[in-house]
NUROFI-996177 format. One record per atom (N, C-alpha, C): residue in one letter; atom name; x, z, y. Coordinates in pm, whole numbers, m for minus. Example, Ala and Ser with C-alpha at 12.3 -4.5 7.8 and 13.67 -1.06 7.14 Angstrom:
<rs>
residu | atome | px | pz | py
a | N | 1319 | 780 | m569
a | CA | 1230 | 780 | m450
a | C | 1320 | 780 | m330
s | N | 1285 | 708 | m225
s | CA | 1367 | 714 | m106
s | C | 1290 | 787 | 3
</rs>
This chain:
<rs>
residu | atome | px | pz | py
x | N | m2147 | 805 | m953
x | CA | m2039 | 751 | m1035
x | C | m1978 | 633 | m963
x | N | m1845 | 625 | m965
x | CA | m1773 | 521 | m900
x | C | m1761 | 399 | m989
x | N | m1776 | 278 | m926
x | CA | m1756 | 159 | m1006
x | C | m1615 | 108 | m981
x | N | m1571 | 7 | m1056
x | CA | m1437 | m50 | m1043
x | C | m1403 | m97 | m900
x | N | m1502 | m165 | m841
x | CA | m1483 | m218 | m709
x | C | m1453 | m108 | m606
x | N | m1526 | 0 | m614
x | CA | m1505 | 111 | m520
x | C | m1369 | 171 | m545
x | N | m1334 | 194 | m670
x | CA | m1202 | 256 | m700
x | C | m1091 | 168 | m649
x | N | m1097 | 38 | m671
x | CA | m994 | m52 | m622
x | C | m985 | m49 | m474
x | N | m1098 | m52 | m404
x | CA | m1101 | m49 | m258
x | C | m1040 | 81 | m209
x | N | m1079 | 195 | m265
x | CA | m1020 | 322 | m229
x | C | m873 | 326 | m250
x | N | m827 | 273 | m362
x | CA | m681 | 274 | m392
x | C | m606 | 190 | m292
x | N | m663 | 72 | m257
x | CA | m599 | m13 | m157
x | C | m590 | 59 | m22
x | N | m694 | 124 | 18
x | CA | m698 | 193 | 143
x | C | m596 | 307 | 142
x | N | m581 | 376 | 31
x | CA | m485 | 489 | 23
x | C | m344 | 435 | 30
x | N | m312 | 331 | m47
x | CA | m177 | 273 | m42
x | C | m144 | 218 | 98
x | N | m241 | 155 | 164
x | CA | m217 | 105 | 295
x | C | m181 | 222 | 394
x | N | m249 | 334 | 371
x | CA | m221 | 449 | 457
x | C | m83 | 505 | 428
x | N | m42 | 503 | 301
x | CA | 93 | 546 | 266
x | C | 199 | 458 | 332
x | N | 174 | 327 | 331
x | CA | 270 | 236 | 395
x | C | 286 | 267 | 542
x | N | 177 | 296 | 607
x | CA | 178 | 331 | 752
x | C | 262 | 460 | 772
x | N | 237 | 560 | 684
x | CA | 313 | 685 | 701
x | C | 460 | 668 | 676
x | N | 496 | 583 | 576
x | CA | 641 | 555 | 549
x | C | 703 | 498 | 671
x | N | 635 | 401 | 735
x | CA | 691 | 337 | 852
x | C | 720 | 438 | 964
x | N | 630 | 532 | 984
x | CA | 650 | 633 | 1081
x | C | 762 | 726 | 1048
x | N | 772 | 767 | 922
x | CA | 881 | 853 | 885
x | C | 1015 | 784 | 893
x | N | 1023 | 660 | 855
x | CA | 1147 | 589 | 869
x | C | 1194 | 576 | 1010
x | N | 1101 | 547 | 1097
x | CA | 1134 | 535 | 1244
x | C | 1180 | 665 | 1301
x | N | 1132 | 780 | 1253
x | CA | 1167 | 905 | 1313
x | C | 1287 | 976 | 1248
x | N | 1330 | 923 | 1138
x | CA | 1445 | 984 | 1067
x | C | 1579 | 939 | 1125
x | N | 1664 | 1036 | 1149
x | CA | 1798 | 1004 | 1192
x | C | 1899 | 1006 | 1077
x | N | 1861 | 1074 | 968
x | CA | 1944 | 1086 | 852
x | C | 1940 | 951 | 779
x | N | 2058 | 880 | 776
x | CA | 2060 | 748 | 714
x | C | 2032 | 747 | 562
x | N | 2073 | 854 | 495
x | CA | 2049 | 863 | 353
x | C | 1895 | 878 | 328
x | N | 1832 | 966 | 403
x | CA | 1690 | 984 | 393
x | C | 1617 | 856 | 432
x | N | 1660 | 792 | 536
x | CA | 1600 | 669 | 581
x | C | 1603 | 562 | 471
x | N | 1717 | 552 | 404
x | CA | 1730 | 453 | 295
x | C | 1639 | 485 | 179
x | N | 1630 | 615 | 146
x | CA | 1537 | 658 | 39
x | C | 1396 | 625 | 72
x | N | 1356 | 653 | 194
x | CA | 1222 | 626 | 239
x | C | 1193 | 470 | 237
x | N | 1289 | 394 | 270
x | CA | 1276 | 245 | 266
x | C | 1252 | 200 | 122
x | N | 1325 | 258 | 29
x | CA | 1310 | 225 | m114
x | C | 1167 | 266 | m162
x | N | 1125 | 382 | m118
x | CA | 991 | 431 | m162
x | C | 884 | 338 | m99
x | N | 906 | 295 | 28
x | CA | 812 | 206 | 95
x | C | 806 | 73 | 21
x | N | 924 | 22 | m19
x | CA | 927 | m110 | m91
x | C | 848 | m97 | m227
x | N | 866 | 11 | m295
x | CA | 791 | 30 | m421
x | C | 641 | 41 | m394
x | N | 606 | 104 | m289
x | CA | 464 | 116 | m245
x | C | 407 | m23 | m211
x | N | 489 | m105 | m146
x | CA | 446 | m241 | m110
x | C | 424 | m324 | m235
x | N | 511 | m309 | m336
x | CA | 490 | m382 | m459
x | C | 365 | m341 | m528
x | N | 336 | m209 | m529
x | CA | 211 | m165 | m586
x | C | 89 | m218 | m511
x | N | 99 | m220 | m380
x | CA | m12 | m272 | m300
x | C | m37 | m421 | m331
x | N | 71 | m497 | m350
x | CA | 53 | m636 | m385
x | C | m15 | m652 | m523
x | N | 20 | m573 | m615
x | CA | m42 | m580 | m750
x | C | m189 | m544 | m741
x | N | m219 | m439 | m667
x | CA | m363 | m401 | m654
x | C | m441 | m508 | m579
x | N | m377 | m567 | m475
x | CA | m444 | m671 | m402
x | C | m472 | m791 | m489
x | N | m374 | m829 | m572
x | CA | m393 | m944 | m666
x | C | m511 | m917 | m761
x | N | m517 | m796 | m812
x | CA | m625 | m753 | m901
x | C | m759 | m765 | m834
x | N | m764 | m715 | m708
x | CA | m888 | m718 | m629
x | C | m929 | m864 | m609
x | N | m837 | m951 | m574
x | CA | m869 | m1095 | m552
x | C | m917 | m1161 | m680
x | N | m852 | m1129 | m794
x | CA | m887 | m1192 | m923
x | C | m1031 | m1154 | m958
x | N | m1064 | m1029 | m934
x | CA | m1199 | m979 | m972
x | C | m1301 | m1003 | m863
x | N | m1261 | m1064 | m758
x | CA | m1347 | m1096 | m641
x | C | m1404 | m966 | m580
x | N | m1322 | m861 | m583
x | CA | m1357 | m732 | m515
x | C | m1313 | m745 | m371
x | N | m1226 | m834 | m340
x | CA | m1176 | m847 | m204
x | C | m1167 | m994 | m170
x | N | m1223 | m1029 | m58
x | CA | m1217 | m1169 | m10
x | C | m1152 | m1163 | 129
x | N | m1035 | m1218 | 141
x | CA | m968 | m1213 | 273
x | C | m1041 | m1295 | 378
x | N | m1016 | m1261 | 503
x | CA | m1074 | m1337 | 614
x | C | m1017 | m1479 | 615
x | N | m1093 | m1568 | 666
x | CA | m1050 | m1707 | 680
x | C | m928 | m1715 | 774
x | N | m836 | m1804 | 742
x | CA | m713 | m1816 | 831
x | C | m750 | m1868 | 971
</rs>
């Protein structure tokens, strides 16, 4: 059975992977309309990642490295 911490970590890892894939697709696309759509999708994904990251920090599921 998965606990909340594992599910949040898995979700963050998945979203981070999506962001990487969007970056690759954007760089390889020559179609400007498609490129713009992918950028919008990436931006939405980044906002989701930030929300999940904040949740993980609040619940102390994630502790960032020291600066």
